[in-house]
C-alpha positions as CSV (number, residue, x, y, z in Angstrom):
1,M,-10.8,23.1,-17.4
2,K,-13.0,21.3,-14.9
3,P,-11.5,21.6,-11.4
4,I,-9.6,18.6,-9.9
5,T,-10.4,17.6,-6.3
6,T,-8.9,14.9,-4.0
7,S,-11.1,15.8,-1.1
8,V,-14.6,15.2,-2.4
9,Y,-15.7,11.6,-2.0
10,T,-19.5,12.0,-2.6
11,F,-20.5,11.3,-6.2
12,R,-23.4,13.7,-6.1
13,N,-21.2,16.6,-4.8
14,L,-18.5,15.7,-7.4
15,I,-21.0,15.9,-10.3
16,E,-23.0,18.8,-9.1
17,G,-19.8,20.7,-8.2
18,G,-18.6,20.4,-11.8
19,Y,-15.4,18.5,-10.8
20,L,-13.5,16.3,-13.2
21,Y,-14.7,12.7,-12.9
22,V,-13.0,9.8,-14.6
23,D,-15.9,7.6,-15.8
24,K,-15.8,4.1,-14.2
25,T,-19.5,3.5,-14.6
26,A,-19.2,0.9,-17.4
27,L,-17.4,-1.4,-15.0
28,L,-20.0,-0.7,-12.3
29,H,-22.7,-1.5,-14.7
30,A,-21.3,-5.0,-15.1
31,L,-21.7,-5.4,-11.3
32,V,-25.2,-3.9,-10.9
33,A,-26.9,-5.3,-14.0
34,P,-27.4,-8.9,-12.7
35,P,-30.5,-9.4,-10.5
36,Q,-28.3,-9.9,-7.4
37,G,-24.7,-9.7,-6.4
38,V,-22.6,-9.7,-3.2
39,Y,-19.1,-8.3,-3.7
40,F,-15.9,-7.5,-1.9
41,L,-13.0,-5.3,-3.0
42,S,-9.7,-4.6,-1.2
43,R,-7.7,-1.6,-2.3
44,P,-5.1,0.7,-0.5
45,R,-6.3,3.8,1.3
46,R,-7.1,6.9,-0.7
47,F,-7.6,4.8,-3.9
48,G,-11.2,5.7,-4.7
49,K,-13.1,3.0,-2.7
50,S,-15.4,5.6,-0.9
51,L,-16.2,7.3,-4.2
52,T,-17.0,3.9,-5.8
53,L,-19.6,3.2,-3.0
54,A,-21.0,6.7,-3.3
55,T,-21.5,6.1,-7.0
56,L,-23.2,2.8,-6.4
57,E,-25.5,4.5,-3.9
58,E,-26.7,7.0,-6.4
59,I,-27.2,4.2,-9.0
60,F,-29.5,2.2,-6.6
61,L,-31.3,5.3,-5.5
62,G,-32.4,5.6,-9.1
63,N,-30.8,9.0,-9.7
64,R,-30.2,8.6,-13.4
65,D,-29.9,12.3,-14.2
66,L,-26.7,12.5,-12.2
67,F,-25.1,10.1,-14.7
68,R,-26.0,12.0,-17.8
69,G,-23.0,11.9,-20.2
70,L,-21.5,8.9,-18.4
71,A,-21.4,5.3,-19.8
72,I,-24.0,3.8,-17.5
73,H,-26.7,6.4,-18.4
74,D,-27.3,4.7,-21.8
75,L,-26.7,1.1,-20.9
76,P,-29.6,-1.2,-20.2
77,F,-30.6,-0.8,-16.5
78,D,-34.0,-0.3,-14.8
79,W,-32.9,2.6,-12.5
80,R,-35.4,1.4,-9.9
81,A,-34.9,3.0,-6.5
82,H,-34.0,0.7,-3.7
83,P,-33.5,1.2,0.0
84,V,-29.8,1.6,0.6
85,I,-28.0,0.9,3.9
86,R,-24.7,2.7,3.8
87,I,-22.2,2.1,6.7
88,D,-18.8,3.8,6.8
89,L,-16.3,2.6,9.4
90,G,-13.4,4.6,8.0
91,S,-13.9,7.6,10.3
92,K,-15.1,5.7,13.4
93,Q,-12.6,4.8,16.1
94,A,-13.1,1.8,18.4
95,S,-10.4,0.4,20.7
96,S,-12.6,-2.2,22.4
97,T,-15.6,-4.4,21.7
98,D,-17.9,-2.2,23.7
99,E,-16.9,0.8,21.7
100,L,-17.2,-1.1,18.5
101,K,-20.7,-2.3,19.4
102,T,-21.7,1.3,20.1
103,V,-20.2,2.5,16.8
104,L,-22.1,-0.2,14.9
105,C,-25.4,0.4,16.6
106,I,-25.1,4.1,15.8
107,A,-24.3,3.4,12.2
108,V,-27.4,1.1,11.9
109,K,-29.6,3.5,13.7
110,E,-28.6,6.4,11.4
111,N,-29.8,4.2,8.4
112,A,-33.0,3.1,10.3
113,D,-33.9,6.7,11.2
114,R,-33.5,7.7,7.5
115,Y,-36.2,5.2,6.6
116,G,-38.3,5.6,9.7
117,V,-37.6,2.1,11.1
118,K,-37.8,1.6,14.8
119,L,-35.2,-1.0,16.2
120,E,-36.1,-3.2,19.1
121,T,-33.1,-5.4,19.8
122,P,-30.0,-4.3,21.7
123,Y,-27.1,-5.9,19.7
124,P,-25.5,-4.5,16.5
125,H,-25.9,-7.6,14.4
126,T,-29.5,-8.2,15.5
127,Q,-30.3,-4.5,14.8
128,F,-28.7,-4.9,11.4
129,Q,-30.8,-7.9,10.7
130,E,-33.9,-6.1,11.9
131,L,-33.3,-3.2,9.5
132,V,-32.7,-5.4,6.5
133,V,-35.8,-7.4,7.1
134,A,-38.0,-4.3,7.7
135,L,-36.8,-2.6,4.5
136,G,-36.8,-5.9,2.6
137,K,-40.6,-6.3,3.2
138,T,-41.3,-3.6,0.7
139,D,-38.3,-3.8,-1.7
140,K,-35.0,-5.5,-2.2
141,V,-32.2,-3.9,-0.1
142,V,-28.8,-2.6,-1.1
143,I,-26.0,-2.8,1.5
144,L,-22.8,-0.7,1.1
145,I,-20.1,-1.1,3.7
146,D,-16.9,1.1,3.5
147,E,-13.6,0.3,5.4
148,Y,-15.1,-2.9,6.9
149,D,-11.7,-3.7,8.4
150,K,-10.8,-0.4,10.1
151,P,-11.7,-1.6,13.6
152,I,-9.3,-4.6,13.1
153,L,-6.4,-2.6,11.6
154,G,-6.6,-0.1,14.3
155,N,-6.2,-2.7,17.0
156,L,-3.7,-5.2,15.6
157,E,-1.4,-4.4,18.5
158,N,-4.2,-4.6,21.0
159,G,-3.6,-8.2,22.0
160,N,-6.7,-10.3,22.9
161,E,-9.1,-7.4,22.2
162,V,-8.5,-7.6,18.4
163,T,-9.8,-11.2,18.5
164,K,-13.0,-10.1,20.3
165,I,-13.4,-7.2,17.8
166,R,-13.0,-9.7,14.9
167,D,-15.8,-11.9,16.4
168,V,-18.1,-8.9,16.7
169,L,-17.5,-7.9,13.1
170,K,-17.9,-11.5,12.0
171,A,-21.4,-11.7,13.6
172,F,-22.3,-8.3,12.1
173,Y,-21.2,-9.1,8.5
174,S,-22.9,-12.5,8.6
175,V,-26.2,-10.7,8.3
176,V,-25.2,-10.1,4.6
177,K,-25.5,-13.9,4.2
178,S,-28.5,-14.6,6.5
179,A,-30.6,-11.9,4.9
180,D,-29.8,-13.0,1.4
181,R,-33.4,-13.3,0.3
182,Y,-33.9,-9.6,1.0
183,L,-30.9,-8.4,-0.9
184,R,-30.6,-6.8,-4.3
185,F,-26.9,-6.0,-4.0
186,A,-24.1,-5.7,-1.4
187,F,-20.6,-4.3,-1.7
188,L,-18.0,-4.3,1.0
189,T,-14.6,-2.5,0.7
190,G,-11.5,-2.4,2.9
191,V,-7.8,-2.2,2.9
192,S,-7.1,-5.7,4.0
193,K,-8.5,-9.1,3.0
194,F,-9.2,-11.1,6.1
195,S,-10.0,-14.5,4.5
196,R,-13.1,-16.7,4.8
197,V,-11.6,-18.5,7.8
198,S,-11.5,-15.2,9.7
199,V,-14.0,-12.3,9.3
200,F,-15.8,-13.6,6.3
201,S,-16.1,-17.3,7.2
202,D,-19.9,-17.2,6.9
203,L,-20.0,-15.2,3.6
204,N,-19.7,-18.0,1.1
205,N,-21.9,-16.0,-1.3
206,L,-19.2,-13.3,-1.4
207,Q,-17.5,-12.7,-4.8
208,D,-14.0,-11.3,-4.2
209,L,-13.0,-8.8,-6.9
210,T,-9.7,-7.9,-5.3
211,M,-7.5,-9.8,-7.8
212,D,-10.2,-10.1,-10.6
213,A,-8.6,-8.9,-13.8
214,R,-11.9,-7.6,-15.1
215,Y,-12.1,-5.1,-12.3
216,A,-8.3,-4.4,-11.8
217,T,-8.8,-0.8,-13.0
218,L,-12.0,0.0,-11.1
219,C,-10.0,2.2,-8.7
220,G,-7.1,4.2,-9.9
221,Y,-6.3,5.7,-13.4
222,T,-5.0,3.8,-16.4
223,Q,-2.5,5.4,-18.7
224,A,-5.3,6.0,-21.3
225,E,-7.6,7.6,-18.7
226,L,-4.8,9.9,-17.5
227,E,-4.0,11.1,-21.0
228,S,-7.6,11.6,-22.2
229,N,-9.1,13.1,-19.0
230,F,-6.3,15.3,-17.9
231,A,-4.9,16.5,-21.2
232,A,-5.4,20.2,-20.5
233,Y,-3.7,19.8,-17.1
234,L,-0.8,17.9,-18.6
235,E,-0.3,20.7,-21.1
236,H,-0.5,23.3,-18.3
237,V,2.1,21.5,-16.1
238,A,4.4,21.0,-19.1
239,V,4.4,24.8,-19.7
240,Q,4.9,25.4,-16.0
241,R,7.9,23.1,-15.9
242,G,9.3,24.2,-19.2
243,C,9.2,20.8,-20.9
244,D,6.9,18.9,-23.2
245,V,3.9,16.7,-22.2
246,R,5.8,13.5,-23.0
247,T,8.5,14.4,-20.4
248,V,5.8,15.1,-17.8
249,L,4.1,11.7,-18.5
250,E,7.4,9.8,-18.3
251,K,8.2,11.3,-14.9
252,M,4.6,10.8,-13.7
253,R,4.8,7.1,-14.7
254,E,8.0,6.8,-12.6
255,W,6.5,8.5,-9.6
256,Y,2.8,7.5,-9.4
257,N,2.1,4.6,-11.8
258,G,2.8,0.9,-11.2
259,Y,-0.1,-0.5,-9.1
260,R,-1.2,-3.9,-10.5
261,F,-4.0,-5.9,-9.0
262,S,-4.2,-9.1,-11.0
263,K,-2.3,-11.7,-13.0
264,A,-3.1,-9.8,-16.2
265,E,-0.6,-7.1,-17.2
266,G,-1.8,-3.5,-16.8
267,T,-1.2,-0.9,-14.1
268,V,-2.9,2.1,-12.7
269,Y,-1.9,5.4,-11.2
270,N,-2.7,6.5,-7.6
271,P,-5.6,8.9,-8.0
272,V,-4.7,11.1,-5.0
273,S,-1.1,11.6,-6.2
274,V,-2.2,12.4,-9.8
275,G,-4.7,14.9,-8.6
276,R,-2.4,16.7,-6.3
277,F,0.6,16.7,-8.7
278,L,-1.5,18.1,-11.6
279,D,-2.9,20.8,-9.3
280,S,0.6,21.9,-8.0
281,G,2.9,20.8,-10.7
282,E,5.4,19.6,-8.1
283,F,6.5,16.0,-7.7
284,S,6.2,14.9,-4.1
285,N,5.0,12.0,-1.8
286,Y,1.3,13.1,-1.8
287,W,-0.3,9.7,-1.2
288,F,2.3,8.7,1.5
289,E,1.7,12.0,3.3
290,T,-2.0,11.0,3.9
291,G,-0.9,8.4,6.5
292,T,2.2,6.6,7.9
293,P,2.6,2.8,8.1
294,S,3.6,2.8,11.7
295,F,2.0,-0.5,12.5
296,L,3.7,-2.1,9.5
297,I,7.1,-0.8,10.6
298,K,6.5,-2.3,14.1
299,L,5.4,-5.6,12.6
300,L,8.5,-5.9,10.4
301,K,10.8,-5.1,13.3
302,R,9.0,-7.5,15.6
303,R,9.2,-10.3,13.1
304,D,12.9,-9.5,12.4
305,Y,11.9,-9.3,8.8
306,D,14.6,-9.0,6.2
307,I,13.4,-5.9,4.4
308,R,16.0,-6.4,1.7
309,D,13.7,-9.0,0.3
310,L,10.8,-6.6,-0.2
311,S,11.9,-5.5,-3.7
312,A,11.5,-9.0,-5.1
313,L,9.1,-10.9,-2.9
314,R,7.2,-13.9,-4.3
315,L,3.8,-15.2,-3.2
316,D,1.2,-17.7,-4.4
317,D,-2.6,-17.0,-4.4
318,L,-3.0,-18.0,-0.7
319,G,-0.3,-15.6,0.3
320,F,-2.5,-12.6,-0.4
321,S,-5.0,-13.3,2.5
322,V,-4.7,-12.6,6.2
323,Y,-5.9,-15.6,8.1
324,D,-5.2,-14.9,11.8
325,V,-5.6,-11.4,13.3
326,N,-3.3,-12.5,16.2
327,D,-0.5,-13.7,13.9
328,V,-0.6,-11.3,10.9
329,S,2.0,-12.0,8.2
330,P,3.7,-8.8,6.7
331,E,3.5,-9.9,3.1
332,P,-0.3,-9.7,2.5
333,L,-0.6,-6.5,4.5
334,L,2.2,-4.9,2.5
335,F,0.4,-5.7,-0.7
336,Q,-3.1,-4.8,0.5
337,T,-1.9,-1.5,2.0
338,G,-0.2,-0.5,-1.3
339,Y,3.4,-0.5,-0.3
340,L,4.0,-3.5,-2.6
341,T,2.3,-4.5,-5.8
342,V,2.3,-7.2,-8.4
343,K,5.3,-6.8,-10.7
344,D,5.0,-10.1,-12.6
345,Y,3.1,-13.4,-12.6
346,N,4.5,-16.8,-13.7
347,P,1.7,-19.1,-14.8
348,E,4.1,-22.2,-14.7
349,S,5.0,-21.7,-11.0
350,A,1.7,-19.9,-10.1
351,L,3.8,-17.3,-8.3
352,Y,3.5,-13.6,-8.2
353,T,6.6,-11.4,-7.9
354,L,5.9,-8.3,-5.8
355,G,7.8,-5.1,-5.6
356,Y,7.5,-1.4,-4.9
357,P,4.9,0.2,-7.3
358,N,6.7,3.4,-7.9
359,R,9.3,6.0,-6.8
360,E,6.9,7.7,-4.4
361,V,6.1,4.6,-2.4
362,E,9.6,3.1,-2.4
363,N,11.4,6.3,-1.4
364,A,8.9,7.3,1.3
365,F,8.5,3.8,2.7
366,L,12.3,3.3,3.0
367,R,12.6,6.6,4.8
368,Y,10.0,5.5,7.3
369,L,11.7,2.2,7.7
370,M,15.0,4.0,8.4
371,D,13.2,6.1,10.9
372,G,12.1,2.9,12.6
373,F,15.5,1.3,12.5
374,T,17.7,4.2,13.5
375,A,17.4,7.2,15.8
376,T,18.2,9.7,13.0
377,R,15.3,12.1,12.6
378,K,14.0,12.4,9.0
379,E,14.5,16.2,9.1
380,V,18.3,15.7,9.8
381,A,18.7,12.6,7.6
382,A,18.1,14.4,4.3
383,S,21.2,16.5,4.4
384,H,23.4,13.6,5.4
385,L,22.0,11.4,2.6
386,A,22.8,14.1,0.1
387,D,26.3,14.5,1.3
388,L,26.8,10.8,1.5
389,R,25.8,10.4,-2.2
390,L,28.2,13.2,-3.2
391,A,31.0,11.6,-1.2
392,L,30.5,8.3,-2.9
393,A,30.3,9.9,-6.4
394,K,33.7,11.5,-5.7
395,G,35.2,8.3,-4.4
396,D,35.6,9.9,-0.9
397,L,35.2,6.8,1.2
398,D,36.2,8.5,4.4
399,G,33.5,11.1,3.8
400,L,31.1,8.4,3.0
401,F,31.7,6.6,6.3
402,R,31.6,9.8,8.3
403,H,28.0,10.4,7.1
404,L,27.1,6.7,7.5
405,R,28.1,6.9,11.2
406,V,25.3,9.3,11.7
407,F,22.7,6.7,10.9
408,F,24.2,4.1,13.2
409,A,24.6,6.5,16.1
410,D,22.3,6.2,19.2
411,I,20.7,2.9,18.1
412,P,18.4,2.2,21.1
413,Y,19.8,-0.2,23.7
414,D,16.7,-2.3,23.8
415,I,17.5,-3.6,20.4
416,H,19.4,-6.9,20.5
417,L,22.1,-6.9,17.9
418,A,23.3,-10.5,18.0
419,N,24.4,-10.5,14.4
420,E,25.4,-8.3,11.5
421,K,21.9,-8.3,9.9
422,Y,20.7,-5.2,11.8
423,Y,23.7,-3.1,10.6
424,Q,23.4,-4.5,7.1
425,T,19.8,-3.5,7.0
426,V,20.5,0.1,8.0
427,F,23.3,0.2,5.4
428,Y,20.9,-1.1,2.7
429,L,18.3,1.4,3.6
430,V,20.7,4.4,3.3
431,F,21.9,3.4,-0.1
432,R,18.5,2.5,-1.5
433,I,17.1,5.9,-0.3
434,V,19.8,7.9,-2.1
435,G,18.9,6.0,-5.3
436,L,22.0,3.9,-5.7
437,D,22.1,0.4,-7.2
438,I,22.8,-2.0,-4.2
439,D,22.6,-5.7,-4.0
440,C,22.9,-7.6,-0.7
441,E,24.0,-11.1,0.1
442,V,25.3,-11.6,-3.4
443,R,26.0,-15.3,-4.1
444,T,29.4,-16.4,-5.4
445,E,30.8,-19.9,-5.8
446,V,32.6,-19.6,-2.5
447,G,30.3,-17.5,-0.4
448,R,28.1,-14.4,-0.2
449,I,29.2,-10.8,-0.6
450,D,27.6,-8.6,2.1
451,A,26.8,-5.8,-0.3
452,V,27.7,-4.5,-3.8
453,V,27.1,-0.9,-4.6
454,R,27.3,0.4,-8.2
455,T,27.8,4.0,-9.3
456,A,28.4,5.2,-12.9
457,S,32.1,4.8,-12.6
458,T,32.8,2.4,-9.7
459,I,31.7,-0.9,-8.2
460,F,32.2,-1.1,-4.4
461,V,32.4,-4.6,-2.9
462,F,31.6,-4.4,0.9
463,E,32.3,-6.9,3.6
464,F,31.1,-6.1,7.2
465,K,32.3,-7.6,10.5
466,L,30.5,-7.2,13.8
467,H,32.8,-9.4,15.9
468,G,35.9,-8.8,13.9
469,T,38.2,-6.2,12.3
470,A,38.2,-4.2,9.1
471,D,41.5,-6.0,8.2
472,E,39.7,-9.4,8.5
473,A,36.8,-8.1,6.4
474,L,39.1,-6.9,3.6
475,A,41.1,-10.1,3.8
476,Q,37.9,-12.2,3.3
477,I,37.1,-10.3,0.1
478,R,40.7,-11.0,-1.2
479,E,40.8,-14.7,-0.1
480,K,37.4,-15.5,-1.5
481,R,38.0,-13.3,-4.6
482,Y,34.5,-11.7,-4.3
483,F,35.7,-9.0,-6.7
484,E,36.5,-11.3,-9.7
485,K,33.0,-11.3,-11.2
486,Y,33.1,-7.5,-11.6
487,L,36.6,-7.2,-13.2
488,D,35.2,-7.3,-16.8
489,D,32.5,-4.7,-16.1
490,G,34.7,-1.8,-17.3
491,R,34.2,0.2,-14.1
492,D,36.7,0.7,-11.3
493,V,36.4,-2.0,-8.6
494,V,37.0,-1.0,-5.0
495,M,37.0,-3.5,-2.1
496,V,35.8,-2.1,1.3
497,G,36.2,-3.9,4.6
498,A,34.2,-2.3,7.5
499,A,34.0,-3.2,11.2
500,F,31.2,-2.5,13.7
501,D,31.8,-2.2,17.4
502,P,29.1,-3.9,19.4
503,E,29.9,-1.7,22.4
504,T,29.6,1.6,20.6
505,R,27.0,0.2,18.1
506,N,28.6,2.0,15.3
507,L,31.1,1.8,12.4
508,E,34.6,2.2,14.0
509,R,37.1,1.4,11.2
510,W,37.1,0.8,7.5
511,L,39.7,0.0,4.9
512,T,39.7,0.1,1.1
513,A,41.8,-1.5,-1.6
514,R,41.7,-2.4,-5.2
515,P,42.1,-5.9,-6.5
């Protein structure tokens, strides 16, 4: 078996090292075959963007021998060597415009030194222009920019500075348009898509591939690619786990598949998670471990966002772009960063339904959300979650609420709890994390049920009171007959009234009854 790697991002090193490579070059050929093209692709982190650029670099350097045995090797292409400008902002930190200008100048100079070009001007965008023009006098130039948005994403909480950083980048990337006559090809990648009225306002020659169905599988592995390229590893893991390959594939699909990047049906697997799982044979949150969404958690809390809506969010085409770096909406960022993905598209309403792509992302993201909404450490939370689930399965409501109290304890005093929503959010997170079926704000003819939790044997109807009593909560369930719609289900129905104390900021009393 060829070795699997999730840490080699250079195409040459991947091929010369004998590592397993899933052939995406037929899709790349469709991009490089025309005489000119300027493209942009947004994908979540660790999804193969850097490897895609490294592959394009070798194509335009004319290194055909590296592609022997791959689709593009035998497709019509002139394999002419071009000067390639490669800029990677993914590993470069910049917390101010001055730092960013320095970073960009260094990146341009590295490319200029490689081709023996002496730069005369002091600014990054003018140096970039100088380099393109100098190289373009002898041959058409290829520009490859990786993680174009890293300086913005790293400074979203940096007030006015992020606007200045955006303007520096806008001037820098405008060279791709102004130097158009010198270009053979350009490809920019990033996590986020800051629309044409923001960073890319001058790039009206840019073709956005982010939601293009033809390139939806350019990054990530399709089901067919997984089964054909990793067959030997799948067999090995099946033996290791004492099951058959079909069982392994079914569980992999649940854990790591589900990313969809267009209106057309069809999903891909996260490549990092696939590689690490097949190497270890253990299901875990591999992709999520490569970075935490701290800025997203802060954004959701700052916006008082109802996270219960995230599992079935709906957007139109315009909703996928970020327009203002000073007023970023959570929805497009959640999609672009990979925490939500397309689950369905309705052509009549022109609306996309978004949701969590898979078990790995949902479980890990909900845990980080709970970490942001409560003071319970993740290390301690796991045991309480397990005990909570066991208590609920046994119908031990007192045990359930004892463990629930842990997650409401020590909520920071700088959080303003003017209504029940904050408590309901924590409640929702706990039950979703343990894998239980929970619906919140369930509509009935006479009102809304705060929460309905289903187990194999029981349906629990919850009503919460912040400025009230458990008796009042239980009375509301009875008076409005919230339980009626579940009486024909066949499962036991239990009504639960719970009261929060705004002084202690915790659950203080609960009552249960049956209809």
